[in-house]
C-alpha positions as CSV (number, residue, x, y, z in Angstrom):
1,M,-64.4,-19.7,-38.7
2,T,-61.9,-18.1,-36.5
3,E,-58.3,-17.3,-38.0
4,Y,-55.7,-19.5,-36.0
5,V,-52.5,-17.8,-37.7
6,P,-52.7,-14.7,-35.4
7,Q,-53.7,-16.5,-32.5
8,L,-50.1,-17.8,-33.0
9,R,-48.5,-14.5,-34.1
10,R,-49.7,-13.2,-30.6
11,R,-48.5,-16.2,-28.9
12,R,-44.6,-15.3,-30.6
13,P,-43.2,-12.6,-28.2
14,A,-44.3,-14.6,-25.0
15,A,-42.9,-17.9,-26.8
16,L,-39.5,-16.6,-27.6
17,A,-39.7,-14.1,-24.0
18,L,-39.5,-17.7,-22.6
19,A,-36.9,-19.1,-24.8
20,L,-34.6,-16.3,-24.2
21,A,-35.1,-16.1,-20.8
22,T,-34.0,-20.2,-21.0
23,V,-31.2,-19.4,-22.8
24,L,-30.2,-16.8,-20.4
25,V,-30.5,-18.5,-17.4
26,A,-28.6,-21.5,-18.7
27,S,-25.6,-18.8,-19.8
28,T,-25.6,-17.3,-16.3
29,A,-25.8,-20.8,-14.7
30,A,-22.8,-21.8,-17.5
31,G,-21.1,-18.5,-16.9
32,A,-21.5,-18.5,-12.7
33,T,-20.2,-22.6,-13.2
34,A,-17.2,-21.6,-15.1
35,A,-16.4,-18.4,-12.3
36,A,-17.1,-20.9,-9.8
37,A,-14.7,-23.5,-10.9
38,R,-12.1,-20.4,-11.8
39,S,-12.5,-19.7,-8.3
40,H,-12.1,-22.9,-7.1
41,A,-8.7,-23.5,-9.3
42,E,-7.6,-20.3,-8.1
43,T,-8.2,-21.0,-4.6
44,T,-6.3,-24.6,-5.2
45,A,-3.3,-22.9,-6.3
46,R,-2.9,-20.4,-3.9
47,T,-3.4,-22.9,-0.9
48,R,-0.7,-24.8,-3.0
49,L,1.7,-22.1,-3.0
50,A,1.3,-21.2,0.6
51,E,2.2,-24.7,1.4
52,A,4.9,-25.2,-0.2
53,V,6.5,-21.6,0.7
54,Q,6.1,-23.3,4.6
55,R,7.5,-25.7,3.8
56,A,10.8,-23.6,2.0
57,V,10.9,-22.3,5.9
58,D,10.0,-25.5,7.9
59,A,13.3,-27.5,5.6
60,G,15.5,-24.6,6.8
61,A,15.1,-21.3,4.8
62,P,15.1,-18.5,6.7
63,G,12.7,-16.6,5.1
64,V,10.8,-16.9,1.9
65,I,9.0,-14.1,-0.3
66,T,6.8,-15.2,-3.2
67,R,4.9,-13.1,-5.8
68,V,2.9,-15.1,-8.6
69,D,1.4,-12.9,-11.1
70,D,-1.0,-15.4,-13.6
71,G,-1.7,-12.6,-15.8
72,R,-5.5,-12.7,-14.3
73,G,-5.4,-9.8,-12.8
74,H,-5.3,-10.6,-9.2
75,P,-1.4,-11.3,-7.9
76,V,-0.4,-13.7,-4.9
77,A,2.0,-12.4,-2.8
78,L,3.4,-14.4,0.2
79,A,5.8,-13.8,3.2
80,R,6.9,-16.7,5.8
81,Q,9.6,-16.7,8.3
82,A,11.6,-19.2,10.7
83,P,10.3,-18.5,14.4
84,W,14.0,-17.8,15.4
85,T,14.3,-14.5,12.7
86,R,11.0,-13.0,14.3
87,T,13.5,-11.1,16.8
88,N,15.6,-9.4,14.1
89,D,12.6,-8.4,11.7
90,K,9.3,-9.1,10.5
91,I,9.3,-10.4,6.7
92,A,6.6,-8.7,4.2
93,A,5.9,-9.3,0.7
94,T,6.8,-6.0,0.2
95,S,10.1,-5.7,1.8
96,A,13.4,-4.9,-0.2
97,F,15.9,-7.6,-1.1
98,R,19.1,-7.9,-2.7
99,M,18.9,-9.1,-6.1
100,G,21.7,-10.7,-6.8
101,S,22.6,-11.6,-10.5
102,N,19.2,-10.7,-11.5
103,S,21.2,-6.9,-11.6
104,K,22.3,-8.2,-15.1
105,T,19.1,-7.7,-17.1
106,M,18.8,-4.2,-16.0
107,V,22.9,-3.6,-16.8
108,A,22.2,-5.5,-20.1
109,T,19.0,-3.0,-20.9
110,L,21.2,-0.4,-20.3
111,V,23.5,-1.1,-22.9
112,L,21.2,-2.1,-25.5
113,Q,19.2,0.8,-25.0
114,L,22.4,2.5,-25.9
115,V,23.0,0.2,-28.8
116,A,19.5,1.2,-30.3
117,E,20.6,5.3,-29.7
118,H,23.5,3.9,-31.7
119,R,25.9,5.1,-29.2
120,L,27.1,1.3,-28.9
121,A,27.4,-1.6,-31.1
122,L,27.2,-5.2,-29.6
123,S,30.2,-5.7,-31.9
124,D,32.1,-2.8,-30.6
125,P,35.5,-4.3,-29.0
126,L,36.2,-3.8,-25.2
127,D,39.5,-1.7,-26.0
128,T,37.1,1.0,-27.9
129,W,35.7,1.8,-24.8
130,L,38.2,0.6,-21.9
131,P,41.1,1.1,-23.9
132,G,44.2,-1.4,-22.5
133,L,42.5,-2.2,-19.5
134,V,41.7,-5.7,-20.2
135,P,44.3,-8.4,-21.4
136,D,43.2,-9.3,-25.2
137,G,40.4,-6.1,-25.2
138,S,40.5,-6.1,-29.0
139,A,39.1,-9.8,-29.0
140,I,36.0,-9.2,-26.7
141,T,33.3,-7.9,-28.2
142,L,30.3,-6.1,-25.6
143,K,28.3,-9.1,-26.8
144,M,30.8,-11.7,-25.5
145,L,30.2,-9.7,-22.0
146,L,27.2,-9.6,-22.3
147,N,26.8,-13.3,-23.2
148,H,29.4,-14.6,-20.8
149,T,31.3,-16.0,-23.6
150,S,34.8,-13.7,-23.2
151,G,36.3,-16.4,-21.4
152,L,37.2,-13.5,-18.8
153,F,38.0,-15.2,-15.1
154,N,35.3,-15.2,-12.3
155,Y,36.7,-12.2,-9.9
156,L,34.4,-13.8,-7.0
157,D,36.7,-16.6,-7.3
158,D,39.5,-14.5,-5.8
159,P,40.6,-15.1,-2.6
160,A,40.9,-11.6,-1.8
161,V,37.5,-10.7,-3.3
162,L,35.6,-13.9,-1.9
163,A,37.1,-12.6,1.7
164,A,35.5,-9.7,1.4
165,F,32.1,-11.1,-0.4
166,V,31.7,-13.5,2.8
167,G,32.5,-10.2,5.0
168,Q,35.8,-11.6,6.6
169,D,37.6,-8.8,4.8
170,T,35.7,-4.9,5.5
171,R,38.0,-3.5,2.6
172,Q,35.8,-1.2,0.1
173,W,36.6,-2.3,-3.2
174,T,36.0,-0.3,-6.6
175,P,34.9,-1.4,-9.7
176,R,38.5,-1.1,-11.7
177,E,39.7,-3.0,-8.1
178,L,37.5,-5.8,-9.0
179,L,37.8,-6.1,-13.0
180,A,41.6,-6.2,-12.0
181,A,40.9,-9.1,-9.8
182,G,39.7,-11.0,-12.4
183,I,42.2,-10.0,-15.5
184,A,44.5,-11.1,-12.8
185,H,43.8,-14.7,-13.3
186,A,44.5,-16.3,-17.1
187,P,41.2,-16.5,-19.0
188,L,39.5,-20.0,-19.3
189,F,39.5,-20.1,-23.0
190,A,39.7,-17.8,-26.2
191,P,36.9,-15.1,-26.6
192,G,33.9,-16.3,-27.9
193,A,34.8,-19.6,-27.9
194,R,31.6,-21.0,-25.1
195,F,29.8,-20.1,-22.2
196,S,31.1,-19.5,-19.1
197,Y,29.3,-17.5,-16.6
198,S,31.7,-14.5,-15.3
199,N,30.6,-11.9,-12.7
200,T,33.8,-9.4,-14.2
201,N,32.1,-9.2,-17.6
202,Y,29.3,-7.1,-16.1
203,I,32.0,-5.1,-14.1
204,A,33.4,-4.1,-17.4
205,L,30.1,-3.5,-18.9
206,G,29.0,-1.1,-15.9
207,L,32.7,0.3,-16.6
208,V,31.6,1.3,-20.3
209,L,28.4,2.7,-19.4
210,E,30.0,4.8,-16.9
211,K,32.4,5.8,-19.9
212,V,30.0,6.3,-22.4
213,T,27.4,8.4,-20.9
214,G,29.3,10.3,-18.3
215,Q,26.8,9.0,-15.5
216,S,27.4,6.8,-12.9
217,L,25.6,3.5,-12.9
218,A,23.3,4.6,-10.1
219,A,22.0,7.6,-12.0
220,Q,21.4,5.6,-14.8
221,I,20.0,3.0,-13.3
222,E,17.5,5.3,-11.7
223,Q,17.0,7.7,-14.7
224,R,16.3,5.1,-17.1
225,I,14.6,2.2,-15.8
226,A,13.4,2.9,-12.0
227,R,12.2,6.5,-12.1
228,P,10.1,5.9,-15.8
229,L,9.0,2.5,-14.5
230,G,7.9,4.0,-11.0
231,L,9.7,1.2,-9.4
232,A,10.1,3.2,-5.8
233,H,12.1,0.8,-4.2
234,T,14.6,-0.2,-6.8
235,Y,18.1,0.9,-7.4
236,L,21.8,0.3,-7.1
237,A,23.2,0.0,-3.4
238,V,26.4,1.8,-3.3
239,G,28.6,2.7,-0.4
240,E,27.6,1.5,3.1
241,H,23.9,3.2,3.0
242,R,21.7,1.2,5.2
243,D,17.6,0.4,4.1
244,T,15.8,-0.2,7.1
245,R,13.2,-2.0,4.8
246,L,15.7,-4.5,3.8
247,T,14.9,-7.9,4.5
248,R,17.2,-9.8,6.9
249,G,20.0,-12.2,5.4
250,Y,21.4,-15.0,6.9
251,E,23.8,-17.5,6.4
252,P,25.2,-20.7,8.3
253,D,27.7,-20.3,10.8
254,A,31.4,-21.9,10.1
255,A,30.8,-25.5,11.3
256,H,27.4,-25.7,9.2
257,L,28.6,-23.9,6.4
258,A,31.9,-26.0,6.0
259,P,30.0,-29.4,4.2
260,Y,28.4,-27.4,1.3
261,L,31.3,-25.2,0.1
262,P,32.5,-25.6,-3.6
263,P,35.4,-27.8,-3.4
264,G,38.3,-25.7,-3.7
265,T,37.0,-22.7,-1.6
266,P,39.9,-21.2,0.8
267,P,40.4,-22.4,3.6
268,G,38.7,-21.2,6.8
269,T,36.2,-19.3,4.5
270,A,33.1,-18.3,6.3
271,F,30.7,-16.0,6.7
272,A,31.1,-13.0,9.1
273,G,28.3,-11.1,11.1
274,T,26.2,-11.1,14.4
275,P,25.6,-14.4,15.6
276,R,22.0,-16.3,15.3
277,G,21.7,-19.5,16.6
278,E,23.4,-21.9,14.0
279,H,23.5,-18.7,11.4
280,V,25.1,-15.5,11.1
281,D,23.5,-12.4,10.4
282,T,24.9,-11.3,7.5
283,T,22.6,-8.1,6.2
284,W,25.1,-5.5,6.5
285,N,28.1,-7.4,5.3
286,N,30.3,-5.9,2.6
287,T,28.5,-5.4,-0.6
288,S,31.5,-3.0,-2.2
289,T,32.1,-6.8,-4.6
290,L,28.9,-6.7,-5.9
291,W,28.3,-3.3,-8.3
292,A,27.2,-4.1,-11.6
293,A,27.2,-7.9,-11.6
294,G,24.6,-7.6,-8.5
295,A,24.3,-4.4,-6.3
296,V,20.5,-3.7,-7.4
297,V,17.7,-3.6,-4.2
298,S,14.4,-3.7,-5.3
299,T,11.1,-5.5,-4.5
300,A,9.0,-8.6,-5.7
301,A,6.6,-6.4,-7.1
302,D,9.1,-3.7,-8.5
303,W,10.7,-7.0,-10.6
304,A,7.7,-7.8,-11.9
305,R,7.0,-4.9,-13.0
306,F,10.2,-4.0,-14.9
307,D,9.6,-7.6,-16.2
308,A,6.4,-6.9,-17.9
309,A,8.1,-3.5,-19.1
310,L,11.1,-5.4,-20.7
311,M,9.0,-8.2,-22.5
312,S,6.0,-5.9,-23.4
313,G,8.9,-3.7,-25.1
314,K,8.4,-0.6,-23.4
315,L,12.3,-0.4,-22.6
316,L,13.8,-1.8,-25.8
317,P,12.9,-1.5,-29.2
318,Q,12.1,-4.8,-31.0
319,A,15.4,-5.6,-32.8
320,Q,17.1,-5.4,-29.2
321,L,14.5,-7.7,-27.6
322,D,15.5,-10.4,-29.8
323,Q,19.1,-9.8,-29.4
324,M,18.4,-9.9,-25.6
325,R,16.4,-13.1,-26.1
326,T,19.1,-14.7,-28.4
327,T,20.9,-17.6,-26.4
328,V,23.7,-19.5,-26.5
329,P,23.6,-23.3,-24.2
330,E,24.3,-23.2,-20.7
331,D,25.6,-26.8,-21.0
332,P,26.8,-27.0,-24.7
333,E,25.6,-31.1,-24.3
334,A,22.3,-29.8,-23.9
335,P,21.4,-27.3,-26.3
336,E,17.3,-27.2,-25.9
337,G,17.9,-26.8,-22.6
338,N,18.6,-23.5,-20.6
339,G,20.1,-20.8,-22.2
340,Y,22.0,-17.7,-21.7
341,G,20.7,-14.4,-23.9
342,L,22.3,-11.2,-23.2
343,G,21.7,-10.6,-19.3
344,L,18.5,-13.1,-19.6
345,R,18.4,-16.2,-19.2
346,R,16.2,-19.1,-21.0
347,V,14.6,-21.5,-18.5
348,V,13.6,-24.9,-18.8
349,F,11.0,-26.1,-16.2
350,P,8.5,-28.9,-15.9
351,C,5.9,-26.5,-16.7
352,G,6.8,-24.6,-19.6
353,T,10.5,-22.6,-20.7
354,V,9.8,-19.0,-19.3
355,W,12.9,-16.0,-19.1
356,G,14.2,-14.5,-16.2
357,H,17.6,-14.7,-13.9
358,D,18.6,-15.6,-10.6
359,G,20.7,-13.8,-8.4
360,Q,23.0,-14.4,-5.1
361,A,24.3,-12.3,-2.3
362,A,25.4,-12.7,0.9
363,G,22.2,-13.7,2.7
364,Y,20.3,-13.6,-0.2
365,S,19.2,-15.9,-3.2
366,S,16.5,-14.6,-5.6
367,E,14.9,-15.9,-8.7
368,T,12.8,-14.2,-11.3
369,Y,10.6,-15.4,-14.1
370,T,8.4,-14.2,-16.8
371,D,6.4,-15.1,-20.0
372,T,7.7,-14.0,-23.2
373,T,4.9,-11.0,-23.1
374,G,5.7,-10.1,-19.6
375,R,2.0,-10.9,-18.3
376,R,2.9,-13.4,-15.7
377,S,5.7,-13.2,-13.7
378,V,7.0,-15.2,-10.4
379,S,9.5,-14.1,-7.9
380,V,11.0,-16.8,-5.0
381,L,13.2,-14.6,-2.8
382,T,15.2,-16.5,0.1
383,S,16.9,-15.1,3.0
384,T,20.3,-17.4,3.0
385,I,22.1,-18.7,-0.5
386,F,23.6,-21.6,1.8
387,G,21.0,-22.5,4.7
388,I,19.1,-24.1,1.6
389,A,21.6,-26.3,0.3
390,P,21.2,-29.2,2.8
391,P,19.3,-31.9,0.6
392,K,16.1,-31.3,2.6
393,A,16.2,-27.5,2.3
394,A,17.5,-27.8,-1.3
395,A,14.4,-30.5,-2.5
396,A,12.0,-28.0,-0.7
397,H,13.3,-24.6,-2.2
398,R,13.1,-26.5,-5.7
399,A,9.8,-27.6,-5.2
400,L,8.7,-24.4,-4.2
401,V,10.1,-22.6,-7.4
402,N,8.2,-25.3,-9.7
403,T,5.1,-24.7,-7.9
404,A,5.3,-20.9,-8.1
405,V,6.5,-21.0,-11.8
406,C,3.4,-23.9,-12.7
407,A,1.0,-21.5,-11.1
408,M,2.3,-18.1,-12.9
409,L,1.6,-20.2,-16.0
410,N,-1.5,-21.6,-15.1
411,K,-0.3,-25.6,-15.2
412,P,-0.9,-28.2,-12.2
413,T,2.7,-28.9,-10.5
414,P,3.8,-32.2,-12.3
415,P,5.1,-35.3,-10.0
416,T,8.4,-34.8,-11.3
417,T,10.0,-31.3,-9.2
418,S,13.5,-30.7,-10.9
419,P,14.1,-27.8,-13.8
420,A,16.1,-29.0,-16.8
421,G,19.7,-28.0,-16.7
């Protein structure tokens, strides 16, 4: 009788090979399908982002730079501009940009580094470092300056400083003069009582940083942040140096600006600059009113690297990073909404909650956000403040920011396009 079992044993390797091949083919097919799905999703997200950028320009933004990194290793960087701006310059995704109040996150990082080094304490009264310079300075702590609960008046609301900010006055302001302009007005409330955003807080912090270290603020940003992180295009703009890589900034001319000025703005307020149709070129307007409150120049890629280093703990120990992310409500009636930490905002969008800041300088608006790990980031840089104030332009800008944030978080943009707060 022929033995049957050995025949089965002889056939088993072939059967196993066939089974393994089937599994391998199935796995490869599944992998290919998943990769194709990811590729399609990435292409769709990029297309939607590009369309949102173009709509923002079509609605009135002179120029837009948008960079989104969803953490999967393929950042998307786009730049678009209105045709009428192309005779002045060509915007690229790598162009430099005035970051406005995003600068506060860097200044707060410097303060917290010194806290970690035990050279400062958040509980230090301002009088400890700037004795007698600010009324009630013994009751205002560094933490109150960092999270805008000091009650100090915002110096940019002073008519003389505002005239310089819009370029009508070419006088160069010193940091101490900016601080003096803020404290010349009565405080808004007792120190620590509530939140009220004031650029005066960060001018005071800049002076404290220089007092403690004996170095200029520009040098500290370079030595402690920009150089270690390799941020080749990031610096604090001081004096009248002209960076040829800087994106041109524009604001509406006086006639087109007037309907969108806030109540109480001094009569005759308008941006100075070279006329460009219905706009003026504000690129080289007086920037001495910004300093520690908003004078950093950077690029979208540099800022993403800064965000990643900050949120991953490369710039601050965990204790200080936790302090930075401890927030007070920006609106006391919406405690679960947007919050302000120490130079860092928590912002609630339809797709989720992110961390970052926004900023403005004459001719420049910026919004930069990241997740809690720093692996994902987004920047939306627009070359105007008031050019996106008209309803159509404002709606297109808000839709762009929401689309970009959703893309960063790998989520579809929901129908609702307004962030909370």
